[in-house]
MARBA-3410 file (N, C-alpha, C, O; in Angstrom, 1 decimal):
175
19.7,36.6,6.4,18.9,35.3,6.5,17.6,35.5,5.9,16.9,36.6,6.1 ~ 17.1,34.5,5.2,15.8,34.6,4.5,14.7,34.6,5.5,14.9,34.0,6.6 ~ 13.5,35.1,5.1,12.4,35.0,6.0,12.0,33.6,6.3,11.5,33.2,7.4 ~ 12.1,32.7,5.2,11.7,31.3,5.4,12.6,30.7,6.5,12.1,29.9,7.3 ~ 13.9,31.0,6.5,14.8,30.5,7.5,14.4,30.9,8.9,14.4,30.1,9.9
14.0,32.2,9.0,13.6,32.7,10.3,12.4,32.0,10.8,12.3,31.7,12.0 ~ 11.4,31.8,9.9,10.2,31.1,10.3,10.5,29.7,10.8,10.0,29.2,11.8 ~ 11.4,29.0,10.0,11.7,27.6,10.4,12.4,27.6,11.8,12.1,26.7,12.6 ~ 13.3,28.5,12.0,14.0,28.6,13.3,13.0,28.9,14.4,13.1,28.3,15.5 ~ 12.1,29.8,14.1,11.1,30.2,15.1,10.2,29.0,15.4,9.8,28.7,16.6
9.9,28.2,14.4,9.0,27.0,14.6,9.8,26.0,15.4,9.2,25.4,16.3 ~ 11.0,25.8,15.2,11.8,24.9,16.0,11.9,25.3,17.4,11.8,24.5,18.4 ~ 12.0,26.6,17.7,12.1,27.1,19.0,10.7,27.0,19.7,10.7,26.6,20.9 ~ 9.6,27.2,19.0,8.3,27.0,19.6,8.1,25.6,19.9,7.5,25.3,21.0 ~ 8.5,24.6,19.1,8.4,23.2,19.4,9.2,22.9,20.7,8.7,22.2,21.5
10.4,23.5,20.7,11.2,23.3,21.9,10.5,23.8,23.2,10.6,23.1,24.2 ~ 9.8,24.9,23.1,9.1,25.4,24.3,7.8,24.6,24.6,7.3,24.6,25.7 ~ 7.2,24.0,23.6,5.9,23.5,23.7,5.9,22.0,24.2,4.9,21.6,24.8 ~ 6.9,21.3,23.9,6.8,19.8,24.3,7.5,19.5,25.6,8.4,20.3,26.0 ~ 7.2,18.4,26.2,7.7,18.0,27.4,9.0,17.1,27.2,9.4,16.9,26.1
9.5,16.6,28.4,10.7,15.9,28.4,10.6,14.6,27.5,11.7,14.1,27.1 ~ 9.4,14.1,27.4,9.3,12.8,26.6,9.7,12.9,25.2,9.9,11.9,24.5 ~ 9.9,14.2,24.7,10.2,14.4,23.3,11.7,15.0,23.2,12.0,15.6,22.1 ~ 12.4,14.9,24.2,13.8,15.5,24.2,14.7,15.0,23.1,15.4,15.8,22.5 ~ 14.6,13.7,22.7,15.4,13.2,21.7,15.1,13.8,20.3,15.9,14.1,19.5
13.8,14.0,20.1,13.3,14.7,18.9,13.8,16.1,18.9,14.2,16.6,17.9 ~ 13.6,16.8,20.0,14.1,18.2,20.2,15.5,18.3,19.9,16.0,19.2,19.3 ~ 16.3,17.3,20.4,17.8,17.3,20.2,18.1,17.3,18.7,18.9,18.0,18.2 ~ 17.4,16.3,18.0,17.7,16.2,16.6,17.3,17.5,15.9,18.1,17.9,15.0 ~ 16.2,18.0,16.2,15.8,19.3,15.5,16.7,20.4,15.8,17.1,21.2,14.9
17.2,20.5,17.0,18.2,21.5,17.4,19.5,21.3,16.7,20.1,22.3,16.1 ~ 20.0,20.1,16.6,21.3,19.8,15.9,21.1,20.2,14.4,22.0,20.8,13.8 ~ 20.0,19.8,13.8,19.7,20.1,12.4,19.6,21.6,12.2,20.2,22.1,11.2 ~ 18.9,22.4,13.0,18.8,23.8,12.8,20.1,24.5,13.0,20.5,25.4,12.2 ~ 20.9,24.1,14.0,22.3,24.8,14.2,23.1,24.4,13.0,23.8,25.3,12.4
23.1,23.2,12.5,23.9,22.8,11.4,23.5,23.6,10.1,24.4,24.0,9.4 ~ 22.3,23.7,9.9,21.8,24.5,8.7,22.2,25.9,8.8,22.6,26.5,7.8 ~ 22.0,26.5,10.0,22.4,27.9,10.2,23.9,28.2,9.8,24.2,29.1,9.1 ~ 24.8,27.3,10.3,26.2,27.4,10.1,26.5,27.1,8.6,27.2,27.9,8.0 ~ 25.9,26.0,8.1,26.2,25.7,6.7,25.7,26.8,5.7,26.4,27.1,4.8
24.6,27.4,6.0,24.1,28.5,5.1,25.0,29.7,5.1,25.3,30.3,4.1 ~ 25.5,30.0,6.3,26.4,31.1,6.4,27.8,30.8,5.7,28.3,31.7,5.0 ~ 28.3,29.6,5.9,29.5,29.2,5.2,29.3,29.2,3.7,30.2,29.7,3.0 ~ 28.2,28.7,3.2,27.9,28.8,1.8,27.9,30.2,1.3,28.5,30.5,0.2 ~ 27.3,31.1,2.0,27.2,32.5,1.6,28.6,33.1,1.5,28.9,33.8,0.6
29.4,32.9,2.6,30.7,33.5,2.6,31.7,32.9,1.6,32.5,33.6,1.0 ~ 31.6,31.6,1.3,32.4,31.0,0.2,32.1,31.6,-1.1,33.0,31.9,-1.9 ~ 30.8,31.8,-1.4,30.4,32.4,-2.6,30.9,33.9,-2.7,31.4,34.3,-3.7 ~ 30.6,34.6,-1.6,31.0,36.0,-1.6,32.5,36.3,-1.6,32.9,37.1,-2.4 ~ 33.2,35.5,-0.8,34.7,35.8,-0.7,35.6,35.1,-1.6,36.7,35.5,-1.9
35.1,33.9,-2.1,36.0,33.1,-3.0,35.3,32.7,-4.3,35.9,32.0,-5.1 ~ 34.1,33.2,-4.5,33.4,32.8,-5.7,33.4,31.3,-6.0,33.6,30.9,-7.1 ~ 33.1,30.6,-4.9,33.1,29.1,-5.0,31.9,28.6,-4.2,31.2,29.3,-3.4 ~ 31.6,27.4,-4.4,30.4,26.7,-3.8,30.9,25.8,-2.7,32.0,25.4,-2.6 ~ 29.9,25.5,-1.8,30.2,24.5,-0.7,30.6,23.2,-1.2,31.5,22.6,-0.7
29.9,22.6,-2.3,30.4,21.3,-2.8,31.8,21.4,-3.3,32.6,20.4,-3.1 ~ 32.2,22.4,-4.0,33.6,22.5,-4.4,34.6,22.5,-3.2,35.6,21.8,-3.2 ~ 34.2,23.3,-2.2,35.1,23.4,-1.0,35.1,22.0,-0.3,36.2,21.6,0.1 ~ 34.0,21.4,-0.2,34.0,20.0,0.4,34.8,19.0,-0.3,35.5,18.2,0.3 ~ 34.7,19.0,-1.7,35.5,18.1,-2.5,37.0,18.4,-2.3,37.8,17.5,-2.1
37.4,19.7,-2.4,38.8,20.0,-2.2,39.3,19.6,-0.8,40.4,19.2,-0.6 ~ 38.4,19.8,0.2,38.8,19.4,1.6,39.1,17.9,1.7,40.0,17.5,2.3 ~ 38.3,17.1,1.1,38.5,15.6,1.1,39.8,15.3,0.3,40.5,14.4,0.8 ~ 40.0,15.9,-0.8,41.2,15.6,-1.6,42.5,16.0,-0.8,43.5,15.3,-0.9 ~ 42.4,17.1,-0.2,43.5,17.6,0.6,43.9,16.6,1.7,45.1,16.5,2.0
43.0,15.9,2.2,43.3,14.9,3.3,43.8,13.6,2.8,44.2,12.7,3.5 ~ 43.9,13.5,1.4,44.4,12.2,0.8,45.6,12.5,-0.1,45.4,12.7,-1.3 ~ 46.8,12.6,0.4,47.9,13.0,-0.4,48.2,12.1,-1.6,48.8,12.5,-2.6 ~ 47.7,10.8,-1.5,47.9,9.9,-2.6,46.8,9.9,-3.6,46.7,9.1,-4.5 ~ 45.8,10.8,-3.3,44.7,10.9,-4.2,43.5,10.0,-3.8,43.7,9.1,-2.9
42.4,10.2,-4.4,41.2,9.4,-4.2,40.6,9.0,-5.5,40.6,9.8,-6.5 ~ 40.0,7.8,-5.5,39.2,7.6,-6.7,37.8,8.1,-6.5,37.4,8.5,-5.4 ~ 37.0,8.2,-7.5,35.7,8.8,-7.5,34.8,8.1,-6.4,34.0,8.8,-5.7 ~ 34.9,6.8,-6.3,34.1,6.0,-5.4,34.5,6.4,-3.9,33.6,6.6,-3.1 ~ 35.8,6.5,-3.6,36.2,6.8,-2.3,35.8,8.3,-2.0,35.3,8.5,-0.8
35.9,9.2,-2.9,35.5,10.5,-2.7,34.0,10.6,-2.4,33.6,11.3,-1.5 ~ 33.2,10.0,-3.2,31.7,10.0,-3.0,31.4,9.4,-1.7,30.4,9.9,-1.1 ~ 32.1,8.4,-1.3,31.8,7.7,0.0,32.1,8.7,1.1,31.3,8.8,2.1 ~ 33.2,9.4,1.0,33.5,10.3,2.1,32.5,11.5,2.2,32.2,12.0,3.3 ~ 32.0,11.9,1.0,31.1,13.0,1.0,29.6,12.5,1.2,28.7,13.3,1.4
29.4,11.2,1.3,28.1,10.6,1.5,27.1,11.0,0.4,26.0,11.3,0.6 ~ 27.6,11.0,-0.9,26.8,11.2,-2.1,27.1,10.2,-3.1,28.1,9.5,-3.0 ~ 26.3,10.1,-4.2,26.6,9.2,-5.3,27.7,9.8,-6.2,27.8,11.1,-6.2 ~ 28.5,9.0,-6.8,29.5,9.5,-7.8,28.9,10.5,-8.8,29.5,11.5,-9.2 ~ 27.7,10.2,-9.3,27.0,11.0,-10.2,26.8,12.5,-9.7,26.7,13.4,-10.5
26.6,12.6,-8.4,26.3,13.9,-7.8,27.6,14.8,-7.9,27.4,16.1,-7.8 ~ 28.8,14.3,-8.0,30.0,15.1,-8.0,30.7,15.2,-9.3,31.7,15.9,-9.4 ~ 30.3,14.4,-10.3,31.1,14.3,-11.5,31.2,15.7,-12.2,32.3,16.0,-12.6 ~ 30.1,16.4,-12.3,30.2,17.7,-12.9,31.1,18.7,-12.1,31.8,19.6,-12.7 ~ 31.0,18.6,-10.8,31.8,19.5,-10.0,33.3,19.2,-10.1,34.2,20.0,-10.2
33.6,17.9,-10.2,35.0,17.4,-10.4,35.5,17.9,-11.8,36.6,18.5,-11.9 ~ 34.7,17.8,-12.8,35.1,18.3,-14.1,35.4,19.8,-14.1,36.4,20.2,-14.7 ~ 34.6,20.6,-13.4,34.9,22.1,-13.3,36.1,22.3,-12.5,36.9,23.3,-12.9 ~ 36.4,21.6,-11.5,37.6,21.7,-10.7,38.8,21.4,-11.5,39.9,22.1,-11.4 ~ 38.7,20.4,-12.4,39.8,20.0,-13.3,40.0,21.1,-14.3,41.1,21.6,-14.6
38.9,21.6,-14.9,39.0,22.7,-15.9,39.6,24.0,-15.3,40.3,24.7,-16.0 ~ 39.3,24.2,-14.0,39.9,25.4,-13.3,41.3,25.2,-12.9,42.0,26.1,-12.3 ~ 41.9,24.0,-13.0,43.3,23.7,-12.7,43.5,23.5,-11.2,44.6,23.5,-10.7 ~ 42.4,23.2,-10.4,42.6,23.0,-9.0,42.8,21.5,-8.6,43.5,21.3,-7.6 ~ 42.4,20.6,-9.5,42.6,19.2,-9.3,43.0,18.6,-10.6,42.8,19.2,-11.7
43.6,17.4,-10.6,43.9,16.7,-11.8,43.5,15.2,-11.6,43.4,14.7,-10.5 ~ 43.2,14.6,-12.7,42.9,13.2,-12.8,44.1,12.4,-13.3,44.7,12.8,-14.3 ~ 44.4,11.3,-12.7,45.4,10.4,-13.2,44.8,9.0,-13.3,44.2,8.5,-12.4 ~ 44.9,8.5,-14.5,44.4,7.1,-14.7,45.2,6.1,-14.0,46.4,6.1,-13.9 ~ 44.5,5.1,-13.4,45.2,4.0,-12.7,45.8,3.1,-13.8,45.2,2.6,-14.7
47.2,3.0,-13.7,47.9,2.2,-14.7,47.5,0.7,-14.7,47.7,0.0,-15.7 ~ 46.9,0.2,-13.6,46.5,-1.2,-13.5,45.0,-1.4,-13.8,44.6,-2.5,-14.1 ~ 44.3,-0.4,-13.8,42.8,-0.5,-14.2,42.4,0.8,-14.9,42.2,1.8,-14.2 ~ 42.4,0.8,-16.2,42.1,2.0,-16.9,40.7,2.6,-16.7,40.4,3.7,-17.1 ~ 39.8,1.8,-16.1,38.5,2.3,-15.8,38.5,3.3,-14.6,37.5,4.0,-14.4
39.6,3.2,-13.9,39.6,4.0,-12.6,40.6,5.1,-12.8,41.7,4.9,-13.4 ~ 40.3,6.3,-12.2,41.3,7.3,-12.1,41.3,7.9,-10.7,40.3,7.8,-9.9 ~ 42.4,8.4,-10.4,42.6,9.0,-9.1,42.6,10.6,-9.2,43.1,11.1,-10.2 ~ 42.1,11.2,-8.2,41.9,12.6,-8.2,42.9,13.2,-7.2,43.0,12.8,-6.1 ~ 43.8,14.1,-7.7,44.8,14.8,-6.9,44.7,16.3,-6.9,44.1,16.8,-7.8
45.1,16.9,-5.9,45.1,18.4,-5.8,46.4,18.9,-6.6,47.4,18.3,-6.5 ~ 46.2,20.0,-7.3,47.3,20.6,-8.0,47.9,21.6,-7.0,47.3,22.0,-6.0 ~ 49.1,22.1,-7.3,49.7,23.2,-6.5,48.7,24.4,-6.4,48.6,25.0,-5.4 ~ 48.1,24.8,-7.6,47.2,25.9,-7.6,46.0,25.6,-6.6,45.5,26.4,-5.9 ~ 45.5,24.3,-6.7,44.4,23.9,-5.8,44.8,23.9,-4.4,44.0,24.3,-3.5
46.0,23.5,-4.1,46.5,23.5,-2.7,46.5,24.9,-2.1,46.1,25.2,-1.0 ~ 47.0,25.8,-2.9,47.1,27.2,-2.5,45.7,27.8,-2.3,45.5,28.5,-1.3 ~ 44.8,27.6,-3.3,43.5,28.1,-3.2,42.8,27.5,-1.9,42.1,28.2,-1.2 ~ 42.9,26.2,-1.8,42.2,25.6,-0.6,42.8,26.1,0.7,42.0,26.3,1.6 ~ 44.1,26.3,0.8,44.7,26.7,2.0,44.1,28.1,2.4,43.8,28.3,3.6
43.9,29.0,1.5,43.3,30.3,1.8,41.9,30.1,2.3,41.4,30.7,3.3 ~ 41.1,29.3,1.5,39.7,29.1,1.9,39.6,28.4,3.3,38.8,28.8,4.1 ~ 40.4,27.4,3.5,40.4,26.6,4.8,40.7,27.5,6.0,40.1,27.4,7.0 ~ 41.6,28.4,5.8,42.0,29.3,6.9,40.8,30.2,7.2,40.5,30.4,8.4 ~ 40.2,30.8,6.2,39.1,31.7,6.4,37.9,30.9,7.0,37.2,31.3,7.9
37.7,29.7,6.5,36.6,28.8,6.9,36.7,28.6,8.4,35.8,28.7,9.2 ~ 37.9,28.3,8.9,38.1,28.0,10.3,37.8,29.2,11.1,37.2,29.1,12.2 ~ 38.2,30.4,10.6,37.9,31.6,11.3,36.4,31.9,11.4,35.8,32.3,12.4 ~ 35.7,31.6,10.3,34.2,31.7,10.3,33.6,30.8,11.4,32.7,31.2,12.1 ~ 34.0,29.6,11.4,33.5,28.6,12.4,33.8,29.0,13.8,32.9,29.0,14.7
35.0,29.5,14.0,35.3,30.0,15.4,34.4,31.2,15.8,33.9,31.2,16.9 ~ 34.1,32.1,14.9,33.2,33.2,15.2,31.8,32.8,15.4,31.1,33.3,16.2 ~ 31.3,31.8,14.6,30.0,31.3,14.7,29.7,30.5,15.9,28.6,30.4,16.4 ~ 30.8,29.9,16.5,30.7,29.1,17.7,31.3,29.8,18.9,31.5,29.1,19.9 ~ 31.5,31.0,18.8,32.2,31.8,19.9,31.4,31.8,21.2,31.9,32.1,22.3
30.1,31.5,21.1,29.3,31.4,22.3,29.6,30.3,23.3,29.1,30.2,24.4 ~ 30.4,29.4,22.8,30.9,28.2,23.7,32.3,28.4,24.2,33.1,28.8,23.4 ~ 32.5,28.2,25.4,33.9,28.3,25.9,34.6,26.9,25.6,34.0,26.0,25.1 ~ 35.9,26.8,25.8,36.7,25.7,25.5,36.2,24.4,26.2,36.1,23.3,25.5 ~ 35.8,24.5,27.4,35.2,23.4,28.1,33.9,22.9,27.6,33.7,21.7,27.4
33.1,23.8,27.2,31.8,23.5,26.6,32.0,22.8,25.2,31.3,21.9,24.9 ~ 32.9,23.3,24.5,33.2,22.8,23.2,33.7,21.3,23.3,33.2,20.4,22.6 ~ 34.6,21.1,24.3,35.1,19.7,24.5,34.0,18.8,25.0,33.9,17.6,24.5 ~ 33.1,19.3,25.8,32.0,18.5,26.3,31.0,18.2,25.2,30.6,17.0,25.1 ~ 30.7,19.1,24.3,29.9,18.9,23.2,30.5,17.8,22.2,29.8,17.0,21.7
31.8,18.0,22.0,32.5,17.0,21.1,32.4,15.6,21.7,32.1,14.7,20.9 ~ 32.5,15.5,23.0,32.4,14.1,23.6,31.0,13.6,23.5,30.8,12.4,23.2 ~ 30.0,14.4,23.8,28.6,14.0,23.7,28.2,13.7,22.3,27.5,12.7,22.0 ~ 28.7,14.4,21.3,28.3,14.2,19.9,29.1,12.9,19.4,28.5,12.1,18.6 ~ 30.3,12.6,19.9,31.0,11.4,19.6,30.2,10.2,20.1,30.0,9.2,19.4
29.7,10.3,21.3,28.9,9.3,21.9,27.6,9.1,21.1,27.2,8.0,20.8 ~ 26.9,10.2,20.7,25.7,10.1,20.0,25.9,9.5,18.6,25.1,8.7,18.1 ~ 27.0,9.8,18.0,27.4,9.3,16.7,27.6,7.8,16.8,27.1,7.0,15.9 ~ 28.3,7.3,17.8,28.5,5.9,18.0,27.2,5.2,18.3,27.0,4.1,17.7 ~ 26.4,5.8,19.1,25.1,5.1,19.4,24.2,5.0,18.1,23.5,4.1,17.9
24.2,6.1,17.3,23.5,6.1,16.1,24.0,5.0,15.1,23.2,4.2,14.6 ~ 25.3,4.9,15.0,25.9,3.9,14.1,25.5,2.5,14.7,25.2,1.6,13.9 ~ 25.6,2.3,16.0,25.2,1.0,16.6,23.8,0.7,16.3,23.5,-0.5,15.9 ~ 22.9,1.7,16.4,21.5,1.4,16.1,21.3,1.0,14.7,20.4,0.2,14.4 ~ 22.0,1.6,13.8,21.9,1.3,12.4,22.4,0.0,12.0,21.9,-0.7,11.1
23.4,-0.5,12.7,24.0,-1.8,12.4,23.3,-2.9,13.1,23.6,-4.1,12.7 ~ 22.5,-2.7,14.0,21.8,-3.7,14.7,20.4,-3.9,14.2,19.6,-4.6,14.8 ~ 20.1,-3.4,13.0,18.9,-3.6,12.4,17.8,-2.7,12.6,16.6,-3.0,12.4 ~ 18.1,-1.5,13.1,17.0,-0.5,13.3,17.1,0.3,14.5,18.0,0.0,15.4 ~ 16.3,1.3,14.6,16.3,2.2,15.7,15.3,1.7,16.7,14.2,1.4,16.4
15.7,1.7,17.9,14.9,1.3,19.0,14.0,2.5,19.5,14.4,3.6,19.4 ~ 12.8,2.1,19.9,11.9,3.2,20.4,12.2,3.4,21.9,11.6,4.3,22.5 ~ 13.0,2.5,22.5,13.4,2.6,23.9,14.1,3.9,24.1,15.1,4.2,23.4 ~ 13.8,4.8,25.1,14.4,6.1,25.3,15.9,5.9,25.6,16.6,6.9,25.5 ~ 16.3,4.8,26.1,17.8,4.6,26.5,18.5,4.2,25.3,19.7,4.0,25.3
END
C-alpha cells in the first residue's frame, strides 16, 4: 500500500474519531468510499500481477459474461457507468486479444454487439474464480450474518439514494 493511501486512510479514521453524531452520514460515506478503494486497489494489483490484465478489462468482460446475447456499446457503457468513449480502446484491445468479438447489427449497420469468445469465457472464468476468492479473503472479518445485514442496509441506502436523486435533489434532513 502506498504511503499516500495510508495517509488518506489515517485521515479518514481521524475524522471518524473527531466528529460527533451529527456528521454520521458524512462519516458513513467516507467509510464506504475508503473500504471500496482499499478493496478495488488490491483487486487491481492482483489482476495485474496474476493475470496481466487491468480492472477495466475485467469489468468489461464481467458485464459481457452476464449478457449471453451480447451488448451494444451503449448498453455496456451504461452498465459500467462510463461514456462509450472511455471504453472504446479497451474494447479494441479485447477484440485484438481474441477475448471478445463484435458482430454488426444486421438491421442497423451503425450498431454492433459485443460477445464473449470461447477464449474470453475461459480466461474470464479463471479470473472470476480468483476474484471471488480475493473478495472472500478481504471481507473475512465479517461473519455470514453481518454480511447479510450489510447487504440489506446497503440495499436500503441505494434505494434511498436513488429516490433522493429522482425527486430533484438531496435533502439536508437527516432522515
